[in-house]
N, CA, C, O and the ligand as a Tripos MOL2 file, in Angstrom:
@<TRIPOS>MOLECULE
protein
  293   291    74     0     0
PROTEIN
NO_CHARGES

@<TRIPOS>ATOM
      1 N          10.5270   -3.7220   -6.5010 N.3       1 MET1
      2 CA          9.7690   -3.2540   -5.3520 C.3       1 MET1
      3 C           8.3680   -2.8620   -5.7780 C.2       1 MET1
      4 O           8.0680   -2.7600   -6.9680 O.2       1 MET1
      5 N           7.5370   -2.6500   -4.8140 N.am      2 LYS2
      6 CA          6.1950   -2.1900   -5.1350 C.3       2 LYS2
      7 C           5.7500   -1.1720   -4.0980 C.2       2 LYS2
      8 O           6.2380   -1.1490   -2.9680 O.2       2 LYS2
      9 N           4.8290   -0.3480   -4.5070 N.am      3 ILE3
     10 CA          4.1960    0.5700   -3.5690 C.3       3 ILE3
     11 C           2.7030    0.2600   -3.5660 C.2       3 ILE3
     12 O           2.1560   -0.2340   -4.5510 O.2       3 ILE3
     13 N           2.0710    0.5510   -2.4720 N.am      4 GLU4
     14 CA          0.6390    0.2980   -2.3970 C.3       4 GLU4
     15 C          -0.0160    1.2730   -1.4410 C.2       4 GLU4
     16 O           0.6580    1.9530   -0.6680 O.2       4 GLU4
     17 N          -1.3190    1.3350   -1.4980 N.am      5 GLY5
     18 CA         -2.0400    2.2510   -0.6460 C.3       5 GLY5
     19 C          -3.5380    2.0770   -0.8240 C.2       5 GLY5
     20 O          -4.0120    1.1570   -1.4910 O.2       5 GLY5
     21 N          -4.2460    2.9740   -0.2150 N.am      6 THR6
     22 CA         -5.6980    2.9970   -0.3340 C.3       6 THR6
     23 C          -6.1010    4.3240   -0.9580 C.2       6 THR6
     24 O          -5.5670    5.3770   -0.6090 O.2       6 THR6
     25 N          -7.0310    4.2620   -1.8670 N.am      7 HIS7
     26 CA         -7.4120    5.4640   -2.6090 C.3       7 HIS7
     27 C          -8.9250    5.5440   -2.7330 C.2       7 HIS7
     28 O          -9.6090    4.5380   -2.9260 O.2       7 HIS7
     29 N          -9.4210    6.7490   -2.6190 N.am      8 LYS8
     30 CA        -10.8410    6.9860   -2.8720 C.3       8 LYS8
     31 C         -10.9830    7.5320   -4.2830 C.2       8 LYS8
     32 O         -10.3270    8.5040   -4.6580 O.2       8 LYS8
     33 N         -11.8360    6.9010   -5.0460 N.am      9 CYS9
     34 CA        -12.0020    7.2750   -6.4560 C.3       9 CYS9
     35 C         -12.2370    8.7690   -6.5900 C.2       9 CYS9
     36 O         -13.0990    9.3390   -5.9210 O.2       9 CYS9
     37 N         -11.4500    9.3990   -7.4740 N.am     10 ASN10
     38 CA        -11.6200   10.8350   -7.6970 C.3      10 ASN10
     39 C         -11.9250   11.1230   -9.1570 C.2      10 ASN10
     40 O         -11.5430   12.1600   -9.7000 O.2      10 ASN10
     41 N         -12.6150   10.1920   -9.7710 N.am     11 SER11
     42 CA        -13.0180   10.4070  -11.1580 C.3      11 SER11
     43 C         -13.7960   11.7060  -11.2870 C.2      11 SER11
     44 O         -14.6570   12.0240  -10.4660 O.2      11 SER11
     45 N         -13.4710   12.4510  -12.3440 N.am     12 THR12
     46 CA        -14.2010   13.6870  -12.5680 C.3      12 THR12
     47 C         -15.4170   13.4500  -13.4560 C.2      12 THR12
     48 O         -16.2000   14.3680  -13.7000 O.2      12 THR12
     49 N         -15.5750   12.2240  -13.9360 N.am     13 TYR13
     50 CA        -16.6610   11.9380  -14.8730 C.3      13 TYR13
     51 C         -17.8670   11.3140  -14.1950 C.2      13 TYR13
     52 O         -18.9990   11.4690  -14.6540 O.2      13 TYR13
     53 N         -17.6180   10.6040  -13.0940 N.am     14 LYS14
     54 CA        -18.7190    9.9200  -12.4460 C.3      14 LYS14
     55 C         -18.6720   10.1850  -10.9480 C.2      14 LYS14
     56 O         -17.6040   10.4110  -10.3800 O.2      14 LYS14
     57 N         -19.8190   10.1570  -10.3270 N.am     15 ASP15
     58 CA        -19.9120   10.3330   -8.8910 C.3      15 ASP15
     59 C         -19.7770    8.9590   -8.2550 C.2      15 ASP15
     60 O         -20.7730    8.2780   -8.0080 O.2      15 ASP15
     61 N         -18.5530    8.5590   -7.9940 N.am     16 CYS16
     62 CA        -18.2650    7.1680   -7.6330 C.3      16 CYS16
     63 C         -17.9140    7.0380   -6.1490 C.2      16 CYS16
     64 O         -18.6120    6.3640   -5.3920 O.2      16 CYS16
     65 N         -16.8130    7.6980   -5.7410 N.am     17 ASP17
     66 CA        -16.3660    7.6910   -4.3410 C.3      17 ASP17
     67 C         -16.0120    6.3160   -3.7970 C.2      17 ASP17
     68 O         -15.9310    6.1300   -2.5830 O.2      17 ASP17
     69 N         -15.8030    5.3590   -4.6790 N.am     18 HIS18
     70 CA        -15.3950    4.0250   -4.2540 C.3      18 HIS18
     71 C         -13.9790    4.0690   -3.6570 C.2      18 HIS18
     72 O         -13.0730    4.6650   -4.2400 O.2      18 HIS18
     73 N         -13.8020    3.4420   -2.5070 N.am     19 THR19
     74 CA        -12.4860    3.3670   -1.8760 C.3      19 THR19
     75 C         -11.9220    1.9680   -2.0810 C.2      19 THR19
     76 O         -12.5920    0.9680   -1.8230 O.2      19 THR19
     77 N         -10.6790    1.9150   -2.5490 N.am     20 TYR20
     78 CA        -10.0890    0.6140   -2.8820 C.3      20 TYR20
     79 C          -8.5910    0.6320   -2.6200 C.2      20 TYR20
     80 O          -7.9530    1.6840   -2.5740 O.2      20 TYR20
     81 N          -8.0540   -0.5710   -2.4500 N.am     21 GLU21
     82 CA         -6.6080   -0.7260   -2.3100 C.3      21 GLU21
     83 C          -5.9960   -0.8930   -3.6900 C.2      21 GLU21
     84 O          -6.6140   -1.4490   -4.5980 O.2      21 GLU21
     85 N          -4.7610   -0.3980   -3.8320 N.am     22 TRP22
     86 CA         -4.0840   -0.4630   -5.1240 C.3      22 TRP22
     87 C          -2.6140   -0.7860   -4.9080 C.2      22 TRP22
     88 O          -2.1050   -0.7200   -3.7880 O.2      22 TRP22
     89 N          -1.9520   -1.1310   -5.9790 N.am     23 MET23
     90 CA         -0.5060   -1.3340   -5.9100 C.3      23 MET23
     91 C           0.1160   -1.0760   -7.2710 C.2      23 MET23
     92 O          -0.5470   -1.1280   -8.3070 O.2      23 MET23
     93 N           1.4190   -0.7940   -7.2330 N.am     24 VAL24
     94 CA          2.1880   -0.5760   -8.4520 C.3      24 VAL24
     95 C           3.5070   -1.3080   -8.3160 C.2      24 VAL24
     96 O           4.1950   -1.1960   -7.3020 O.2      24 VAL24
     97 N           3.8450   -2.0430   -9.3300 N.am     25 GLN25
     98 CA          5.1630   -2.6700   -9.3940 C.3      25 GLN25
     99 C           6.1400   -1.6560   -9.9710 C.2      25 GLN25
    100 O           5.8950   -1.0970  -11.0400 O.2      25 GLN25
    101 N           7.2350   -1.4170   -9.2780 N.am     26 ILE26
    102 CA          8.2470   -0.4910   -9.7570 C.3      26 ILE26
    103 C           9.4280   -1.2820  -10.2780 C.2      26 ILE26
    104 O          10.0360   -2.0720   -9.5550 O.2      26 ILE26
    105 N           9.7390   -1.0610  -11.5240 N.am     27 ALA27
    106 CA         10.8370   -1.7900  -12.1490 C.3      27 ALA27
    107 C          12.1690   -1.3000  -11.6000 C.2      27 ALA27
    108 O          12.4090   -0.0960  -11.5050 O.2      27 ALA27
    109 N          13.0150   -2.2260  -11.2470 N.am     28 THR28
    110 CA         14.3590   -1.8740  -10.8240 C.3      28 THR28
    111 C          15.3390   -2.5640  -11.7590 C.2      28 THR28
    112 O          15.1460   -3.7170  -12.1420 O.2      28 THR28
    113 N          16.3770   -1.8520  -12.1130 N.am     29 HIS29
    114 CA         17.3170   -2.3990  -13.0820 C.3      29 HIS29
    115 C          18.2930   -3.3760  -12.4550 C.2      29 HIS29
    116 O          18.9590   -4.1380  -13.1560 O.2      29 HIS29
    117 N          18.3750   -3.3520  -11.1430 N.am     30 SER30
    118 CA         19.4190   -4.1270  -10.4900 C.3      30 SER30
    119 C          19.0080   -5.5730  -10.2130 C.2      30 SER30
    120 O          19.8480   -6.4050   -9.8730 O.2      30 SER30
    121 N          17.7370   -5.8640  -10.3580 N.am     31 SER31
    122 CA         17.3160   -7.2190  -10.0370 C.3      31 SER31
    123 C          16.3780   -7.7550  -11.0990 C.2      31 SER31
    124 O          15.7670   -6.9950  -11.8510 O.2      31 SER31
    125 N          16.2750   -9.0450  -11.1490 N.am     32 ALA32
    126 CA         15.3600   -9.6760  -12.0960 C.3      32 ALA32
    127 C          13.9250   -9.3520  -11.7060 C.2      32 ALA32
    128 O          13.6280   -9.1260  -10.5330 O.2      32 ALA32
    129 N          13.0410   -9.3320  -12.6900 N.am     33 PRO33
    130 CA         11.6360   -9.0680  -12.3620 C.3      33 PRO33
    131 C          11.1020  -10.1090  -11.3810 C.2      33 PRO33
    132 O          11.3310  -11.3110  -11.5230 O.2      33 PRO33
    133 N          10.4050   -9.6170  -10.4130 N.am     34 GLU34
    134 CA          9.7970  -10.5270   -9.4520 C.3      34 GLU34
    135 C           8.4770  -11.0350  -10.0120 C.2      34 GLU34
    136 O           7.7380  -10.3140  -10.6820 O.2      34 GLU34
    137 N           8.2150  -12.2640   -9.7210 N.am     35 VAL35
    138 CA          6.9260  -12.8190  -10.1060 C.3      35 VAL35
    139 C           6.0090  -12.7250   -8.8980 C.2      35 VAL35
    140 O           6.2230  -13.3800   -7.8780 O.2      35 VAL35
    141 N           5.0050  -11.9130   -9.0360 N.am     36 GLU36
    142 CA          4.0920  -11.7060   -7.9220 C.3      36 GLU36
    143 C           2.6610  -11.8680   -8.3890 C.2      36 GLU36
    144 O           2.3300  -11.6550   -9.5550 O.2      36 GLU36
    145 N           1.8440  -12.2440   -7.4610 N.am     37 VAL37
    146 CA          0.4080  -12.2990   -7.7380 C.3      37 VAL37
    147 C          -0.1900  -10.9380   -7.4240 C.2      37 VAL37
    148 O          -0.0620  -10.4290   -6.3100 O.2      37 VAL37
    149 N          -0.8340  -10.3650   -8.4050 N.am     38 PHE38
    150 CA         -1.4730   -9.0750   -8.1950 C.3      38 PHE38
    151 C          -2.9140   -9.2990   -7.7670 C.2      38 PHE38
    152 O          -3.7890   -9.5980   -8.5790 O.2      38 PHE38
    153 N          -3.1290   -9.1470   -6.4920 N.am     39 ASP39
    154 CA         -4.4770   -9.3720   -5.9750 C.3      39 ASP39
    155 C          -5.2200   -8.0640   -5.7450 C.2      39 ASP39
    156 O          -6.2930   -8.0440   -5.1410 O.2      39 ASP39
    157 N          -4.6320   -6.9630   -6.2370 N.am     40 LYS40
    158 CA         -5.2650   -5.6580   -6.1140 C.3      40 LYS40
    159 C          -5.1840   -4.9750   -7.4690 C.2      40 LYS40
    160 O          -4.3740   -5.3570   -8.3150 O.2      40 LYS40
    161 N          -6.0180   -3.9690   -7.6760 N.am     41 PRO41
    162 CA         -5.8790   -3.1960   -8.9130 C.3      41 PRO41
    163 C          -4.4610   -2.6350   -9.0280 C.2      41 PRO41
    164 O          -3.9140   -2.1150   -8.0550 O.2      41 PRO41
    165 N          -3.8810   -2.7410  -10.1980 N.am     42 THR42
    166 CA         -2.5130   -2.2710  -10.3870 C.3      42 THR42
    167 C          -2.5020   -1.0560  -11.3010 C.2      42 THR42
    168 O          -3.2170   -0.9990  -12.3010 O.2      42 THR42
    169 N          -1.6850   -0.1010  -10.9380 N.am     43 GLY43
    170 CA         -1.5520    1.1050  -11.7330 C.3      43 GLY43
    171 C          -0.1710    1.1800  -12.3420 C.2      43 GLY43
    172 O           0.6090    0.2290  -12.2970 O.2      43 GLY43
    173 N           0.1130    2.3460  -12.9190 N.am     44 ARG44
    174 CA          1.4580    2.5450  -13.4470 C.3      44 ARG44
    175 C           1.9240    3.9520  -13.1100 C.2      44 ARG44
    176 O           1.1350    4.8880  -12.9830 O.2      44 ARG44
    177 N           3.2500    4.0590  -12.9710 N.am     45 ILE45
    178 CA          3.8520    5.3470  -12.6620 C.3      45 ILE45
    179 C           3.8740    6.1910  -13.9250 C.2      45 ILE45
    180 O           4.4030    5.7630  -14.9520 O.2      45 ILE45
    181 N           3.3100    7.3720  -13.8560 N.am     46 ILE46
    182 CA          3.3800    8.2470  -15.0270 C.3      46 ILE46
    183 C           4.3660    9.3850  -14.8220 C.2      46 ILE46
    184 O           4.7710   10.0400  -15.7820 O.2      46 ILE46
    185 N           4.7550    9.6240  -13.5650 N.am     47 GLU47
    186 CA          5.7390   10.6680  -13.3000 C.3      47 GLU47
    187 C           6.4570   10.3480  -12.0010 C.2      47 GLU47
    188 O           5.8270    9.9730  -11.0120 O.2      47 GLU47
    189 N           7.7720   10.4950  -12.0050 N.am     48 THR48
    190 CA          8.5590   10.2860  -10.7990 C.3      48 THR48
    191 C           9.2540   11.5830  -10.4330 C.2      48 THR48
    192 O          10.0480   12.1170  -11.2080 O.2      48 THR48
    193 N           8.9510   12.0800   -9.2520 N.am     49 LEU49
    194 CA          9.5880   13.2920   -8.7650 C.3      49 LEU49
    195 C          10.4470   12.9390   -7.5550 C.2      49 LEU49
    196 O          10.4280   11.8060   -7.0740 O.2      49 LEU49
    197 N          11.2080   13.9360   -7.0640 N.am     50 ASP50
    198 CA         12.0960   13.6760   -5.9390 C.3      50 ASP50
    199 C          11.3450   13.1590   -4.7250 C.2      50 ASP50
    200 O          11.8520   12.3150   -3.9860 O.2      50 ASP50
    201 N          10.1450   13.6600   -4.5200 N.am     51 ASN51
    202 CA          9.4530   13.3320   -3.2760 C.3      51 ASN51
    203 C           8.1580   12.5600   -3.4730 C.2      51 ASN51
    204 O           7.4860   12.2230   -2.4980 O.2      51 ASN51
    205 N           7.7990   12.2780   -4.7120 N.am     52 LYS52
    206 CA          6.5320   11.5730   -4.8960 C.3      52 LYS52
    207 C           6.4570   10.9140   -6.2720 C.2      52 LYS52
    208 O           7.1920   11.2510   -7.2010 O.2      52 LYS52
    209 N           5.5410    9.9680   -6.3540 N.am     53 TYR53
    210 CA          5.1870    9.3730   -7.6330 C.3      53 TYR53
    211 C           3.7830    9.8210   -8.0070 C.2      53 TYR53
    212 O           2.9210    9.9760   -7.1430 O.2      53 TYR53
    213 N           3.5620   10.0250   -9.2810 N.am     54 SER54
    214 CA          2.2020   10.1710   -9.7850 C.3      54 SER54
    215 C           1.7990    8.8490  -10.4110 C.2      54 SER54
    216 O           2.4700    8.3450  -11.3110 O.2      54 SER54
    217 N           0.7110    8.2970   -9.9350 N.am     55 VAL55
    218 CA          0.2630    6.9710  -10.3460 C.3      55 VAL55
    219 C          -1.0780    7.0920  -11.0480 C.2      55 VAL55
    220 O          -1.9920    7.7640  -10.5690 O.2      55 VAL55
    221 N          -1.1770    6.4380  -12.1800 N.am     56 LYS56
    222 CA         -2.4460    6.3850  -12.8950 C.3      56 LYS56
    223 C          -3.0100    4.9900  -12.7490 C.2      56 LYS56
    224 O          -2.3010    3.9990  -12.9260 O.2      56 LYS56
    225 N          -4.2900    4.9160  -12.4250 N.am     57 ILE57
    226 CA         -4.9060    3.6200  -12.1820 C.3      57 ILE57
    227 C          -6.3760    3.7000  -12.5820 C.2      57 ILE57
    228 O          -6.9950    4.7630  -12.5580 O.2      57 ILE57
    229 N          -6.9000    2.5570  -12.9430 N.am     58 ILE58
    230 CA         -8.3090    2.4880  -13.3230 C.3      58 ILE58
    231 C          -9.1270    2.0770  -12.1030 C.2      58 ILE58
    232 O          -8.8440    1.0500  -11.4850 O.2      58 ILE58
    233 N         -10.1130    2.8490  -11.7610 N.am     59 CYS59
    234 CA        -10.9940    2.4960  -10.6500 C.3      59 CYS59
    235 C         -11.7000    1.1730  -10.9640 C.2      59 CYS59
    236 O         -12.2900    1.0270  -12.0350 O.2      59 CYS59
    237 N         -11.6440    0.2050  -10.0320 N.am     60 PRO60
    238 CA        -12.2530   -1.1030  -10.3070 C.3      60 PRO60
    239 C         -13.7750   -1.0590  -10.3340 C.2      60 PRO60
    240 O         -14.4120   -2.0100  -10.7870 O.2      60 PRO60
    241 N         -14.3560    0.0120   -9.8640 N.am     61 LYS61
    242 CA        -15.8180    0.0840   -9.8310 C.3      61 LYS61
    243 C         -16.3930    0.8230  -11.0430 C.2      61 LYS61
    244 O         -17.2860    0.3190  -11.7240 O.2      61 LYS61
    245 N         -15.8650    2.0320  -11.3020 N.am     62 CYS62
    246 CA        -16.4460    2.8280  -12.3910 C.3      62 CYS62
    247 C         -15.5820    2.8040  -13.6480 C.2      62 CYS62
    248 O         -15.9960    3.2980  -14.6960 O.2      62 CYS62
    249 N         -14.3770    2.2290  -13.5460 N.am     63 HIS63
    250 CA        -13.4950    2.0400  -14.6960 C.3      63 HIS63
    251 C         -13.0560    3.3510  -15.3270 C.2      63 HIS63
    252 O         -12.8010    3.4130  -16.5300 O.2      63 HIS63
    253 N         -12.9700    4.3890  -14.5220 N.am     64 GLN64
    254 CA        -12.4420    5.6580  -14.9960 C.3      64 GLN64
    255 C         -11.0080    5.8170  -14.4920 C.2      64 GLN64
    256 O         -10.6160    5.2080  -13.4970 O.2      64 GLN64
    257 N         -10.2400    6.6380  -15.1890 N.am     65 ASP65
    258 CA         -8.8760    6.9210  -14.7530 C.3      65 ASP65
    259 C          -8.8780    7.6570  -13.4210 C.2      65 ASP65
    260 O          -9.6360    8.6030  -13.2110 O.2      65 ASP65
    261 N          -8.0200    7.2010  -12.5400 N.am     66 ASN66
    262 CA         -7.7800    7.9230  -11.2910 C.3      66 ASN66
    263 C          -6.3060    8.3090  -11.2500 C.2      66 ASN66
    264 O          -5.4500    7.5850  -11.7580 O.2      66 ASN66
    265 N          -6.0240    9.4440  -10.6470 N.am     67 LEU67
    266 CA         -4.6550    9.8950  -10.4690 C.3      67 LEU67
    267 C          -4.3480    9.9340   -8.9790 C.2      67 LEU67
    268 O          -5.0730   10.5490   -8.1980 O.2      67 LEU67
    269 N          -3.2700    9.2730   -8.6010 N.am     68 ILE68
    270 CA         -2.8910    9.1960   -7.1930 C.3      68 ILE68
    271 C          -1.5120    9.8160   -7.0370 C.2      68 ILE68
    272 O          -0.6180    9.5510   -7.8410 O.2      68 ILE68
    273 N          -1.3320   10.6320   -6.0210 N.am     69 GLU69
    274 CA         -0.0080   11.1440   -5.6940 C.3      69 GLU69
    275 C           0.4830   10.3930   -4.4730 C.2      69 GLU69
    276 O          -0.1360   10.4400   -3.4110 O.2      69 GLU69
    277 N           1.5900    9.7070   -4.6310 N.am     70 TYR70
    278 CA          2.1390    8.8610   -3.5810 C.3      70 TYR70
    279 C           3.4380    9.4860   -3.0800 C.2      70 TYR70
    280 O           4.3970    9.6270   -3.8380 O.2      70 TYR70
    281 N           3.4640    9.8550   -1.8130 N.am     71 ILE71
    282 CA          4.6580   10.4760   -1.2420 C.3      71 ILE71
    283 C           5.7180    9.4180   -0.9980 C.2      71 ILE71
    284 O           5.4620    8.4100   -0.3400 O.2      71 ILE71
    285 N           6.9100    9.6500   -1.5310 N.am     72 ARG72
    286 CA          8.0070    8.6970   -1.3560 C.3      72 ARG72
    287 C           8.6350    8.8740    0.0140 C.2      72 ARG72
    288 O           8.6870    9.9780    0.5550 O.2      72 ARG72
    289 N           9.0980    7.7920    0.5490 N.am     73 ASN73
    290 CA          9.7800    7.8320    1.8460 C.3      73 ASN73
    291 C          11.2160    8.3220    1.6830 C.2      73 ASN73
    292 O          11.9490    8.4230    2.6670 O.2      73 ASN73
    293 ZN        -14.6600    4.9880   -9.3720 Zn       74 ZN74
@<TRIPOS>BOND
     1     1     2 1
     2     2     3 1
     3     3     4 2
     4     3     5 am
     5     5     6 1
     6     6     7 1
     7     7     8 2
     8     7     9 am
     9     9    10 1
    10    10    11 1
    11    11    12 2
    12    11    13 am
    13    13    14 1
    14    14    15 1
    15    15    16 2
    16    15    17 am
    17    17    18 1
    18    18    19 1
    19    19    20 2
    20    19    21 am
    21    21    22 1
    22    22    23 1
    23    23    24 2
    24    23    25 am
    25    25    26 1
    26    26    27 1
    27    27    28 2
    28    27    29 am
    29    29    30 1
    30    30    31 1
    31    31    32 2
    32    31    33 am
    33    33    34 1
    34    34    35 1
    35    35    36 2
    36    35    37 am
    37    37    38 1
    38    38    39 1
    39    39    40 2
    40    39    41 am
    41    41    42 1
    42    42    43 1
    43    43    44 2
    44    43    45 am
    45    45    46 1
    46    46    47 1
    47    47    48 2
    48    47    49 am
    49    49    50 1
    50    50    51 1
    51    51    52 2
    52    51    53 am
    53    53    54 1
    54    54    55 1
    55    55    56 2
    56    55    57 am
    57    57    58 1
    58    58    59 1
    59    59    60 2
    60    59    61 am
    61    61    62 1
    62    62    63 1
    63    63    64 2
    64    63    65 am
    65    65    66 1
    66    66    67 1
    67    67    68 2
    68    67    69 am
    69    69    70 1
    70    70    71 1
    71    71    72 2
    72    71    73 am
    73    73    74 1
    74    74    75 1
    75    75    76 2
    76    75    77 am
    77    77    78 1
    78    78    79 1
    79    79    80 2
    80    79    81 am
    81    81    82 1
    82    82    83 1
    83    83    84 2
    84    83    85 am
    85    85    86 1
    86    86    87 1
    87    87    88 2
    88    87    89 am
    89    89    90 1
    90    90    91 1
    91    91    92 2
    92    91    93 am
    93    93    94 1
    94    94    95 1
    95    95    96 2
    96    95    97 am
    97    97    98 1
    98    98    99 1
    99    99   100 2
   100    99   101 am
   101   101   102 1
   102   102   103 1
   103   103   104 2
   104   103   105 am
   105   105   106 1
   106   106   107 1
   107   107   108 2
   108   107   109 am
   109   109   110 1
   110   110   111 1
   111   111   112 2
   112   111   113 am
   113   113   114 1
   114   114   115 1
   115   115   116 2
   116   115   117 am
   117   117   118 1
   118   118   119 1
   119   119   120 2
   120   119   121 am
   121   121   122 1
   122   122   123 1
   123   123   124 2
   124   123   125 am
   125   125   126 1
   126   126   127 1
   127   127   128 2
   128   127   129 am
   129   129   130 1
   130   130   131 1
   131   131   132 2
   132   131   133 am
   133   133   134 1
   134   134   135 1
   135   135   136 2
   136   135   137 am
   137   137   138 1
   138   138   139 1
   139   139   140 2
   140   139   141 am
   141   141   142 1
   142   142   143 1
   143   143   144 2
   144   143   145 am
   145   145   146 1
   146   146   147 1
   147   147   148 2
   148   147   149 am
   149   149   150 1
   150   150   151 1
   151   151   152 2
   152   151   153 am
   153   153   154 1
   154   154   155 1
   155   155   156 2
   156   155   157 am
   157   157   158 1
   158   158   159 1
   159   159   160 2
   160   159   161 am
   161   161   162 1
   162   162   163 1
   163   163   164 2
   164   163   165 am
   165   165   166 1
   166   166   167 1
   167   167   168 2
   168   167   169 am
   169   169   170 1
   170   170   171 1
   171   171   172 2
   172   171   173 am
   173   173   174 1
   174   174   175 1
   175   175   176 2
   176   175   177 am
   177   177   178 1
   178   178   179 1
   179   179   180 2
   180   179   181 am
   181   181   182 1
   182   182   183 1
   183   183   184 2
   184   183   185 am
   185   185   186 1
   186   186   187 1
   187   187   188 2
   188   187   189 am
   189   189   190 1
   190   190   191 1
   191   191   192 2
   192   191   193 am
   193   193   194 1
   194   194   195 1
   195   195   196 2
   196   195   197 am
   197   197   198 1
   198   198   199 1
   199   199   200 2
   200   199   201 am
   201   201   202 1
   202   202   203 1
   203   203   204 2
   204   203   205 am
   205   205   206 1
   206   206   207 1
   207   207   208 2
   208   207   209 am
   209   209   210 1
   210   210   211 1
   211   211   212 2
   212   211   213 am
   213   213   214 1
   214   214   215 1
   215   215   216 2
   216   215   217 am
   217   217   218 1
   218   218   219 1
   219   219   220 2
   220   219   221 am
   221   221   222 1
   222   222   223 1
   223   223   224 2
   224   223   225 am
   225   225   226 1
   226   226   227 1
   227   227   228 2
   228   227   229 am
   229   229   230 1
   230   230   231 1
   231   231   232 2
   232   231   233 am
   233   233   234 1
   234   234   235 1
   235   235   236 2
   236   235   237 am
   237   237   238 1
   238   238   239 1
   239   239   240 2
   240   239   241 am
   241   241   242 1
   242   242   243 1
   243   243   244 2
   244   243   245 am
   245   245   246 1
   246   246   247 1
   247   247   248 2
   248   247   249 am
   249   249   250 1
   250   250   251 1
   251   251   252 2
   252   251   253 am
   253   253   254 1
   254   254   255 1
   255   255   256 2
   256   255   257 am
   257   257   258 1
   258   258   259 1
   259   259   260 2
   260   259   261 am
   261   261   262 1
   262   262   263 1
   263   263   264 2
   264   263   265 am
   265   265   266 1
   266   266   267 1
   267   267   268 2
   268   267   269 am
   269   269   270 1
   270   270   271 1
   271   271   272 2
   272   271   273 am
   273   273   274 1
   274   274   275 1
   275   275   276 2
   276   275   277 am
   277   277   278 1
   278   278   279 1
   279   279   280 2
   280   279   281 am
   281   281   282 1
   282   282   283 1
   283   283   284 2
   284   283   285 am
   285   285   286 1
   286   286   287 1
   287   287   288 2
   288   287   289 am
   289   289   290 1
   290   290   291 1
   291   291   292 2
@<TRIPOS>SUBSTRUCTURE
     1 MET1         2 RESIDUE 1 A MET
     2 LYS2         6 RESIDUE 1 A LYS
     3 ILE3        10 RESIDUE 1 A ILE
     4 GLU4        14 RESIDUE 1 A GLU
     5 GLY5        18 RESIDUE 1 A GLY
     6 THR6        22 RESIDUE 1 A THR
     7 HIS7        26 RESIDUE 1 A HIS
     8 LYS8        30 RESIDUE 1 A LYS
     9 CYS9        34 RESIDUE 1 A CYS
    10 ASN10       38 RESIDUE 1 A ASN
    11 SER11       42 RESIDUE 1 A SER
    12 THR12       46 RESIDUE 1 A THR
    13 TYR13       50 RESIDUE 1 A TYR
    14 LYS14       54 RESIDUE 1 A LYS
    15 ASP15       58 RESIDUE 1 A ASP
    16 CYS16       62 RESIDUE 1 A CYS
    17 ASP17       66 RESIDUE 1 A ASP
    18 HIS18       70 RESIDUE 1 A HIS
    19 THR19       74 RESIDUE 1 A THR
    20 TYR20       78 RESIDUE 1 A TYR
    21 GLU21       82 RESIDUE 1 A GLU
    22 TRP22       86 RESIDUE 1 A TRP
    23 MET23       90 RESIDUE 1 A MET
    24 VAL24       94 RESIDUE 1 A VAL
    25 GLN25       98 RESIDUE 1 A GLN
    26 ILE26      102 RESIDUE 1 A ILE
    27 ALA27      106 RESIDUE 1 A ALA
    28 THR28      110 RESIDUE 1 A THR
    29 HIS29      114 RESIDUE 1 A HIS
    30 SER30      118 RESIDUE 1 A SER
    31 SER31      122 RESIDUE 1 A SER
    32 ALA32      126 RESIDUE 1 A ALA
    33 PRO33      130 RESIDUE 1 A PRO
    34 GLU34      134 RESIDUE 1 A GLU
    35 VAL35      138 RESIDUE 1 A VAL
    36 GLU36      142 RESIDUE 1 A GLU
    37 VAL37      146 RESIDUE 1 A VAL
    38 PHE38      150 RESIDUE 1 A PHE
    39 ASP39      154 RESIDUE 1 A ASP
    40 LYS40      158 RESIDUE 1 A LYS
    41 PRO41      162 RESIDUE 1 A PRO
    42 THR42      166 RESIDUE 1 A THR
    43 GLY43      170 RESIDUE 1 A GLY
    44 ARG44      174 RESIDUE 1 A ARG
    45 ILE45      178 RESIDUE 1 A ILE
    46 ILE46      182 RESIDUE 1 A ILE
    47 GLU47      186 RESIDUE 1 A GLU
    48 THR48      190 RESIDUE 1 A THR
    49 LEU49      194 RESIDUE 1 A LEU
    50 ASP50      198 RESIDUE 1 A ASP
    51 ASN51      202 RESIDUE 1 A ASN
    52 LYS52      206 RESIDUE 1 A LYS
    53 TYR53      210 RESIDUE 1 A TYR
    54 SER54      214 RESIDUE 1 A SER
    55 VAL55      218 RESIDUE 1 A VAL
    56 LYS56      222 RESIDUE 1 A LYS
    57 ILE57      226 RESIDUE 1 A ILE
    58 ILE58      230 RESIDUE 1 A ILE
    59 CYS59      234 RESIDUE 1 A CYS
    60 PRO60      238 RESIDUE 1 A PRO
    61 LYS61      242 RESIDUE 1 A LYS
    62 CYS62      246 RESIDUE 1 A CYS
    63 HIS63      250 RESIDUE 1 A HIS
    64 GLN64      254 RESIDUE 1 A GLN
    65 ASP65      258 RESIDUE 1 A ASP
    66 ASN66      262 RESIDUE 1 A ASN
    67 LEU67      266 RESIDUE 1 A LEU
    68 ILE68      270 RESIDUE 1 A ILE
    69 GLU69      274 RESIDUE 1 A GLU
    70 TYR70      278 RESIDUE 1 A TYR
    71 ILE71      282 RESIDUE 1 A ILE
    72 ARG72      286 RESIDUE 1 A ARG
    73 ASN73      290 RESIDUE 1 A ASN
    74 ZN74       293 GROUP 0 **** ****
C-alpha cells in the first residue's frame, strides 16, 4: 500500500515554503512488492504509531529534510 498527501516545506534551515505532493510506499509482509512508478517525491516511514506515521522526505525544491505527520485512518 501507499500513503500520499500534500505538504508545505517546513525546513528549519531555509525559507522555502514550497508546497508539493509526496508519497510513501508501505511494505506489507502479506503480498509481493508492487511495482509502481513513483511520479512524486517519495519519503520513508521513520516512526509508526497507533494513530499516525512520521514520514521523512526531502523537499524537491530546497533538498532539506522535511518531517510530515500523517494521521492514519
Ligand atoms: Zn523546501
